[in-house]
C-alpha positions, -999 to 999 in steps of 0.1 A, spaced: -54 -100 308 -28 -88 332 -11 -54 328 24 -55 313 51 -28 317 71 -16 287 101 -37 294 79 -69 293 64 -62 259 76 -73 224 59 -60 193 68 -84 165 56 -83 128 56 -116 109 67 -110 73 74 -132 43 63 -143 8 26 -154 3 23 -191 12 56 -193 32 37 -204 63 34 -172 84 -2 -179 96 7 -215 105 36 -203 125 14 -178 143 -12 -205 149 15 -227 165 27 -198 187 -9 -192 199 -12 -229 206 21 -234 224 16 -202 245 -18 -216 257 -39 -190 239 -57 -217 220 -65 -253 230 -58 -267 196 -41 -256 164 -64 -244 136 -56 -250 100 -59 -227 70 -75 -254 50 -102 -258 77 -107 -220 79 -104 -220 117 -71 -201 124 -70 -174 149 -56 -147 127 -73 -154 94 -109 -149 107 -123 -128 78 -148 -145 55 -127 -135 25 -95 -150 41 -113 -183 49 -128 -185 14 -94 -178 -4 -71 -196 20 -46 -167 25 -42 -136 47 -58 -103 35 -57 -83 67 -31 -78 94 -43 -93 127 -29 -87 162 -24 -118 183 -11 -110 219 4 -141 235 20 -145 269 54 -163 271 68 -165 307 64 -130 321 65 -113 287 36 -102 265 44 -107 228 21 -88 204 23 -108 172 13 -89 140 4 -115 113 6 -98 79 -5 -109 44 22 -120 20 6 -111 -13 17 -78 -27 -18 -65 -33 -23 -62 4 9 -42 11 -10 -15 29 -18 -39 57 19 -49 60 30 -12 62 5 -6 90 19 -34 110 56 -26 103 50 11 114 43 0 150 65 -31 152 98 -30 172 111 -61 155 103 -87 128 103 -124 121 108 -132 84 93 -166 76 109 -185 48 96 -219 36 124 -245 37 107 -261 7 103 -230 -16 134 -212 -3 142 -175 -7 114 -158 -28 106 -123 -40 84 -117 -8 114 -126 13 135 -98 -3 106 -74 1 102 -83 37 139 -76 42 136 -42 24 107 -33 47 128 -41 78 156 -19 64 131 9 58 117 8 93 151 -2 109 136 -33 125 158 -59 142 149 -93 128 149 -131 132 145 -155 103 124 -186 108 128 -214 82 96 -234 84 82 -265 67 112 -284 79 91 -315 82 89 -316 44 113 -340 26 122 -314 1 131 -287 27 167 -275 27 179 -253 55 214 -252 42 202 -238 8 182 -211 26 212 -201 47 235 -200 16 210 -180 -4 204 -155 24 242 -151 30 248 -146 -7 222 -118 -6 230 -102 28 264 -114 39 278 -128 71 252 -111 93 230 -141 86 238 -163 115 223 -198 120 214 -206 156 204 -242 149 212 -271 126 183 -295 117 186 -331 127 170 -357 104 166 -395 108 148 -419 84 140 -388 62 121 -372 91 128 -339 109 133 -351 145 154 -324 163 181 -298 161 216 -289 173 218 -256 193 250 -239 180 253 -216 211 251 -243 237 266 -270 215 238 -294 225 214 -316 205 177 -319 212 148 -339 198 110 -339 201 92 -368 218 57 -380 209 41 -353 231 60 -326 212 83 -319 242 120 -311 237 143 -338 252 182 -341 250 197 -364 225 231 -377 214 246 -353 188 249 -370 154 285 -373 142 277 -357 108 266 -325 126 299 -318 143 320 -304 114 291 -281 105 286 -271 141 323 -261 145 322 -240 113 289 -222 122 300 -216 158 332 -201 147 312 -175 126 290 -168 156 320 -162 179 335 -138 154 304 -118 155 305 -118 193 342 -108 194 334 -77 173 310 -63 199 338 -50 221 376 -46 222 378 -67 253 360 -96 236 382 -92 205 414 -95 227 400 -126 244 389 -141 211 424 -138 196 440 -151 229 419 -183 223 397 -178 253 363 -194 255 332 -172 260 306 -183 284 271 -191 270 258 -161 289 284 -138 274 276 -151 239 239 -145 244 244 -110 258 267 -100 229 243 -115 203 214 -95 218 234 -63 212 241 -74 177 206 -84 169 191 -52 182 215 -31 161 209 -53 131 245 -65 127 234 -101 133 203 -118 120 197 -152 136 182 -179 115 164 -208 131 142 -238 121 107 -248 127 77 -269 115 46 -247 120 23 -276 113 39 -298 140 46 -268 163 82 -279 163 109 -253 169 82 -228 179 91 -230 216 127 -220 208 114 -192 185 94 -177 214 124 -179 237 145 -162 211 119 -134 206 121 -127 244 159 -131 246 171 -112 215 144 -88 203 140 -54 219 113 -41 241 97 -8 228 117 14 251 149 6 231 134 25 201 131 63 195 96 78 190 93 115 182 63 138 177 57 175 176 41 194 205 14 217 190 18 240 220 55 247 218 61 236 182 91 216 195 100 179 192 83 157 218 104 127 227 77 101 235 102 72 233 77 47 248 84 63 282 56 54 307 64 84 329 57 110 302 23 125 292 -2 102 275 -1 98 238 -11 71 213 -10 66 175 -38 50 155 -21 25 131 -52 6 118 -89 8 117 -114 -21 117 -150 -13 105 -173 -42 107 -211 -40 101 -216 -65 131 -189 -56 157 -186 -19 149 -155 3 146 -122 -3 164 -92 20 163 -61 0 169 -35 20 188 1 18 199 7 37 232 37 60 224 40 74 260 24 74 294 -1 48 306 -36 48 291 -65 40 315 -102 35 310 -121 68 307 -90 90 301 -99 121 282 -78 124 250 -79 149 221 -73 146 184 -67 181 171 -70 171 134 -105 158 135 -118 177 166 -121 147 189 -121 157 226 -136 128 244 -134 101 270 -119 71 253 -142 47 272 -131 11 275 -97 -2 265 -93 -35 247 -68 -58 233 -78 -77 202 -70 -113 197 -77 -117 160 -113 -103 159 -121 -110 196 -119 -79 219 -109 -84 255 -113 -56 280 -82 -44 299 -79 -17 327 -47 0 313 -21 -1 286 15 9 292 38 28 268 48 5 239 17 -17 242 -8 -23 214 -45 -22 221 -78 -10 206 -105 17 213 -141 13 202 -165 38 186 -141 67 180 -161 81 151 -142 112 143 -107 97 141 -90 78 112 -58 57 107 -26 77 112 -43 101 137 -27 109 170 -45 109 204 -29 129 232 -35 145 266 -60 173 266 -37 200 279 -7 194 256 -17 180 221 9 162 201 11 148 166 32 120 153 46 114 119 20 96 97 29 62 81 36 66 44 15 41 25 21 27 -10 2 45 -37 -24 25 -57 -19 27 -94 -42 0 -107 -77 13 -114 -110 1 -129 -143 17 -136 -171 5 -114 -209 6 -117 -238 -5 -95 -254 -36 -108 -287 -26 -94 -301 9 -100 -306 29 -68 -277 12 -50 -253 41 -56 -257 57 -22 -253 24 -4 -222 16 -24 -207 50 -17 -212 45 21 -198 10 20 -167 21 1 -162 49 26 -161 23 54 -137 1 34 -114 30 27 -113 38 65 -99 2 69 -77 1 38 -53 31 32 -44 18 -3 -80 18 -16 -93 49 -33 -127 56 -49 -127 86 -73 -155 103 -91 -143 112 -126 -170 137 -135 -154 147 -168 -158 112 -182 -189 105 -162 -174 74 -145 -165 63 -110 -131 47 -105 -117 23 -79 -80 24 -73 -61 -5 -56 -27 -22 -55 -36 -48 -81 -64 -68 -97 -67 -92 -68 -71 -63 -44 -100 -49 -64 -115 -84 -67 -115 -88 -29 -131 -53 -26 -160 -64 -49 -164 -95 -29 -164 -77 5 -190 -52 -8 -213 -82 -17 -206 -102 15 -205 -75 41 -226 -47 28 -249 -66 4 -243 -44 -26 -231 -55 -61 -207 -36 -83 -192 -46 -117 -158 -36 -128 -149 -26 -164 -122 -10 -184 -120 28 -176 -125 55 -202 -95 76 -210 -97 114 -209 -89 123 -245 -89 159 -256 -97 176 -290 -78 203 -307 -70 217 -341 -38 220 -362 -47 245 -389 -65 278 -393 -101 282 -405 -122 312 -413 -160 309 -410 -191 329 -406 -225 319 -393 -257 338 -393 -283 327 -367 -316 340 -379 -351 332 -367 -382 352 -376 -416 340 -367 -437 371 -366 -431 396 -338 -397 396 -321 -371 375 -340 -336 363 -333 -305 376 -352 -268 371 -346 -241 371 -372 -204 364 -365 -173 361 -387 -145 342 -368 -111 326 -373 -100 295 -354 -64 284 -350 -41 266 -326 -33 288 -296 -2 268 -287 -14 264 -251 -28 230 -243 -33 239 -207 -62 262 -215 -94 253 -235 -94 285 -256 -82 321 -260 -108 347 -272 -99 379 -290 -120 404 -309 -108 428 -335 -142 441 -347 -140 476 -362 -167 501 -368 -192 485 -344 -202 457 -368 -209 437 -336 -217 459 -306 -195 455 -275 -223 443 -254 -225 411 -274 -188 401 -269 -196 383 -236 -223 363 -254 -198 352 -280 -174 342 -252 -202 323 -235 -209 304 -267 -172 294 -269 -172 283 -232 -202 260 -239 -186 247 -272 -153 236 -257 -170 214 -231 -178 188 -257 -159 189 -289 -174 182 -323 -151 153 -331 -159 128 -303 -175 148 -275 -142 153 -256 -132 186 -240 -114 210 -264 -80 225 -256 -56 249 -273 -79 269 -296 -76 306 -304 -109 322 -315 -109 356 -330 -141 375 -337 -133 400 -365 -166 409 -381 -203 403 -382 -236 422 -382 -265 428 -359 -302 438 -360 -313 468 -338 -345 450 -328 -340 412 -333 -304 408 -320 -299 394 -285 -272 378 -264 -289 344 -270 -287 349 -308 -250 357 -307 -243 328 -284 -261 304 -308 -243 318 -338 -209 313 -320 -217 277 -311 -225 269 -348 -195 289 -361 -173 269 -336 -185 235 -348 -180 245 -385 -146 262 -379 -133 234 -357 -141 207 -383 -125 228 -410 -92 234 -391 -78 198 -393 -92 185 -359 -73 159 -340 -76 138 -308 -50 142 -281 -43 114 -257 -29 117 -222 7 106 -217 20 93 -184 56 96 -172 62 60 -159 90 48 -136 96 10 -134 120 -4 -108 132 -40 -115 162 -62 -108 189 -58 -135 181 -91 -153 146 -80 -163 154 -47 -179 154 -61 -215 119 -77 -211 105 -45 -195 118 -22 -223 104 -46 -249 70 -46 -232 70 -8 -229 77 -4 -266 48 -28 -274 26 -4 -253 37 25 -276 60 37 -248 92 57 -253 120 47 -230 138 79 -219 166 63 -198 177 41 -170 191 49 -135 208 23 -112 191 21 -77 200 3 -46 198 -35 -43 210 -43 -79 180 -28 -95 174 -4 -123 148 24 -126 135 26 -162 119 60 -171 95 61 -200 66 80 -215 36 58 -221 1 66 -233 -24 63 -204 -47 40 -225 -18 15 -228 -12 12 -190 -44 -8 -185 -34 -42 -172 2 -32 -168 4 -43 -132 -4 -79 -140 21 -80 -169 48 -65 -148 43 -90 -120 43 -120 -143 74 -108 -162 94 -102 -129 79 -128 -106 64 -100 -85 97 -82 -80 89 -52 -103 73 -20 -91 60 9 -111 46 44 -106 33 70 -130 20 106 -132 2 125 -159 28 143 -180 11 160 -210 -12 156 -240 0 144 -274 -16 138 -307 -30 102 -309 -20 81 -339 -45 79 -367 -57 43 -359 -63 52 -323 -83 83 -332 -105 63 -357 -112 36 -331 -120 62 -305 -143 83 -327 -161 51 -339 -166 40 -303 -179 73 -292 -203 75 -322 -215 40 -314 -224 49 -278 -257 66 -271 -245 99 -258 -208 99 -266 -201 93 -229 -201 56 -224 
């Protein structure tokens, strides 16, 4: 592949709802640009961007793939992203290095939740965008409806560039609003001029007027000319629109049929004409030498630096770190450092990836996207920079995974293999977390949703040949007491020779502090229990609170007071006093009105206004207490509630089905509270029924 300078590069992320037709549009782009000789189909499992076995099996995108295509003298790095919300980490990786976006909307399905999420992501990353309404070959597709719905949501900035032309219920061509000309596709798929249909003229006049208004607002001179009734030249219109598109005040909306590769030629032209090259965007890091801001700004004349935005770890092709060059020009065998993980190495060969196929290149200019192989010490979000002047860039903020399941190896002895495989998957996927919950003797897998975890199980089996099974996680209950008890226990063993003797009198009561397991005090008078045995009593308490007598859960909030006892000058020992304390604790605890405490989470749910009633009803069903509502941007409400952790299992699925995927939630541990009687009984019975109280 040739070398492309910064001004001849476009980095474009393709966003949209799952099933809107993103991958098909990307396939048509690859075909029209000459990258592929024929168009692959998702149903045939042979598309260039959905190459992973899981994607082929399921028929939708799971990973972001980079497809560099050449259009004229410009290199367009297309980042094809998944549309399903469980794979949002992949979308965030791509958006963090894109300079612009294409939001794909199905003309048949119209504006969906994923469309709005794509828009919000563009707002977050300040990405100029084009909208492509695809599936226009479908009888039920309505371009007008999509335009009206998008304008209702985002106002006049939504500017149609084309009007579809249909004949005999078929999508045959389009009217270009800027040039006021009509075009149709011939049998070979080429665009040829056609007579403008009469029915298109009124709509053309109306839409062109809106476009010209947008052009007039770009400068005072244009405004004066507009009011004076002067015509703008086609070139002036395009130049003004480019300014508007780059600053986000105009969002062009065009039409296509991905399957027939119609409208894709125009889309590629629009990407080059209207979307910015990387040097139009700011890019700042921190120089570790001077502690000052380093303005990389995709300037090829500055020192070399690059940001790792994604990692691919494959058992067959090895590890690739996908990079965006933030400044300078990277060349084969450059020496770069990564201060965070101690890498100081020749970067070796430079590649560009086309889907999963690496192609060697001699250099990459600022703003370009490429890949480096076998950088073992670095991870996603790391920075690589010139040896003499290390730099770090701001790390991408990824969505936090809140859905979790317990996982176990299906085959004994596979634990190490599973752990290593998960480490590799976590290098690739920043929204996947494996956690060892030693307190409950379980291993947990956190992801963005049930489908995400399902795919992980499948990948472990397919790629790494290890089997895990998912199940409902155990909840970390606690045990405490509500009343005071007064007990004594004498530990006495005599079997000829040296015996064992320890005698304690103790009170147990609530300490009022659920943060600490226990508080120990002694008020022994007259040396009834010698001082040197106090540590043994404390040790006995320490052992006792690890597994409470009720259901084997850790104990919190107990105050233990040693007030009397007795000892034997020969037979007493630390061991005897420790054992006496353990038995006294068991007895005292059970006599002091013991209860189970359950963890309570502070939950925040953000949903569009119309769903608030359903959400609050569902939270009440889950024993939640709604504490309040706060309005947030975009006509949404944030509902704040306290909900028991055990009731959050499966919440993600419920929330999505109640809100059509538009609801989001987060939570954090708040405190422990006494569990209701029926919950306690169920939990105690379940623990008694399991072999060791730990299953």
